[in-house]
NUVO-374322 format. One record per residue: x, y, z of N, C-alpha, C, O in turn. Coordinates in steps of 0.1 Angstrom, whole numbers, plus 5000, padded with zeros to 4 digits. Example, Ala and Ser with C-alpha at 12.3 -4.5 7.8 and 13.67 -1.06 7.14 Angstrom:
% residues 2
513249435078512349555078513249675078514249675085;512849785071513749895071512950005079513450115080;
//
This chain:
% residues 72
800744349249802044329244801944209234801244109236;802544229222802544129212803944059212804944129213;804043929209805343869209805243719206804143669204;806343649206806443509204806643439218807643469225;805643359222805743289235806543159232806043069225;807643139238808443019237807842909246806942929254;808242779243807742669251808042699266809242719269;807042699274807242729288806042699297804942669292;806342699310805342679320805242809327806342869332;804142869328803942999334803042989347801942939346;803543039358802843039371802743189376803643269374;801643219382801343349387801243339402800543259407;802043419410802043419424801043529429800443509440;800843629421800043739425799543819413800343839404;798243849412797643919401797043819391796843699394;796943859378796343779367796843829354797143949353;796943739344797343779331796443709321795943599323;796243779310795443729299796243709287797143799283;796143599280796943569268795943529256795143449258;796143589245795343559233796243479223797243529219;795743359220796443269210795443249199794443179201;795743309188794743309177793543389182793643509185;792343329182791143399187790743349200789743399206;791543259206791243209220791943289230793043329228;791243319241791743399252791843309264790843239268;793043309271793243229283793743329294794543409291;793143309306793543389317794143299328793543189330;795243339333795843259344796143349356796443469354;796143289368796243359380796843259391797243149387;796843299403797443199413796843059414797442969418;795543049409794842919410795042849396794642729396;795542909386795642849373796942879367797542989368;797542779360798842799353798542779338797442739334;799542809330799442789316800742729311801842759315;800642639301801742569295801742589280800642569274;802842629275802942639260803942529256805142539259;803342439248804242319244805042349232805942279229;804642449224805342489212805442649212804642709219;806342699204806442849203805242899195804942839184;804542999200803343049194803343209195803843259205;802743269185802643419186801443449195800343389194;801643539204800543579214800443729215801343799212;799243759221799043899226798743879240797843799244;799343949249799143929263799044069271799544169266;798444059282798344179291798044139305797444039308;798544219314798244189328796844249331796644369328;795944169336794644209339794244239353793244299356;795144199362794944229376796244259383797144169384;796444379388797644419395797344559401796444639396;798044589412797844719418799244759424800144689424;799244879429800444929436800744849449801944819452;799744809456799944729468800044579465800744509473;799544529454799744389450800044389435799244359427;801344409432801844409418801744269412801744169420;801744259399801744129392803144059395804144129393;803043939399804243859402804143719396803243649399;805043689387804943559380806343499378807343559379;806243369374807443289371807243219358806243159356;808243229349808143149336809343059336810543099337;809042929334810142829333810142789318809242719313;811242819312811342789297811542639296812342579304;810942579286811042429284811842409271811542469261;812742319272813542279260812942149254813142049260;812342159243811642039237812641919235812241809236;813941949232814841839230815241769243815341649243;815341849253815641789266814441709271814541599276;813241759269812041689273811841559265811441449271;812141559252812141439244813041329249812741219249;814241369253815241279258814741219271814941099274;814041299280813541249292812441149290812341049297;811641169280810541079277811040949272810440839276;812140949265812740819260813340749272813840639270;
//
């Protein structure tokens, strides 16, 4: 899947996902999370899932303006 990944924190509860940013490939799973601090174009795919254990994830969108206010 190709798209624009917004600023977010992505957690996986079950399965695994691979994300390509430029030429770099990142994989995240229940032991690893990924954070996008800025909006970036990505290519992604689920790399581990099955009928008995489907891919299950949570994405928390991050608002840079709200985070900047919290930092101050």
